[in-house]
C-alpha positions in Angstrom: 17.8 -5.7 20.6 17.5 -2.5 22.7 15.1 -2.5 25.6 13.4 -5.6 24.1 12.8 -3.8 20.9 14.0 -5.5 17.7 15.8 -2.6 16.0 16.5 -4.7 12.8 12.8 -5.3 12.4 12.0 -1.6 13.1 14.6 -0.6 10.4 12.9 -2.9 7.9 9.5 -1.5 8.7 10.8 2.1 8.3 12.3 1.1 4.9 9.0 -0.5 3.9 7.0 2.6 4.7 9.5 4.8 2.9 9.1 2.7 -0.2 5.4 2.1 0.1 3.8 4.9 2.2 0.4 3.1 2.1 1.9 0.4 4.4 2.2 3.0 7.1 -1.6 3.7 7.2 -3.6 2.3 10.0 -7.4 1.8 10.3 -9.1 0.8 13.5 -12.4 1.4 15.3 -14.5 0.6 18.4 -18.1 0.0 19.4 -19.4 1.6 22.6 -22.5 0.2 24.3 -24.1 2.3 27.0 -24.5 0.3 30.2 -26.4 2.8 32.2 -25.3 5.9 34.0 -21.8 6.9 32.9 -20.7 3.3 32.2 -20.0 1.9 28.7 -18.7 -1.4 27.4 -16.1 -0.8 24.7 -15.3 -3.4 22.0 -12.3 -2.9 19.8 -12.6 -3.9 16.1 -10.0 -5.7 13.9 -7.4 -3.2 12.8 -5.6 -3.0 9.5 -2.0 -1.7 9.4 -0.9 -1.3 5.8 -1.8 -4.5 4.0 -1.9 -6.6 7.2 -5.1 -7.2 9.2 -5.0 -8.0 12.9 -8.3 -9.6 13.9 -7.9 -9.6 17.7 -10.7 -7.9 19.7 -10.8 -6.7 23.3 -13.7 -5.7 25.6 -13.4 -3.4 28.5 -15.6 -1.2 30.6 -15.3 2.6 31.1 -16.9 4.6 33.9 -16.3 7.5 36.1 -15.6 8.2 39.7 -18.3 9.2 42.2 -17.4 12.9 41.8 -18.6 12.6 38.1 -21.8 10.7 39.0 -20.1 7.2 38.5 -19.7 4.3 40.8 -15.9 4.2 40.6 -15.9 0.6 39.3 -14.0 1.3 36.1 -11.3 3.6 34.7 -12.6 6.7 33.0 -12.1 7.5 29.3 -9.4 10.0 30.3 -7.4 7.3 32.1 -7.6 5.0 29.1 -6.5 7.7 26.8 -3.5 8.8 28.9 -2.5 5.1 29.4 -2.7 4.6 25.6 -0.5 7.6 25.0 2.0 6.4 27.6 2.0 2.9 26.0 
């Protein structure tokens, strides 16, 4: 383990993808429902990574600050995207 990352499992996954490149492909999607103004409710869909499917779903709201005609109640799409890239 290094920084709570299982390096042995990571090495096994790397070997799997080297031998079967299709196992490295990921498919995912979302549904966005407009909630008025600049607010939207986002629902994530099940994702497939290689031959494995992960069926968990999440819902969250997206909005904008007052300067962009929002009510400042929810993070904006830019914040979610930057947070996702940092994660």
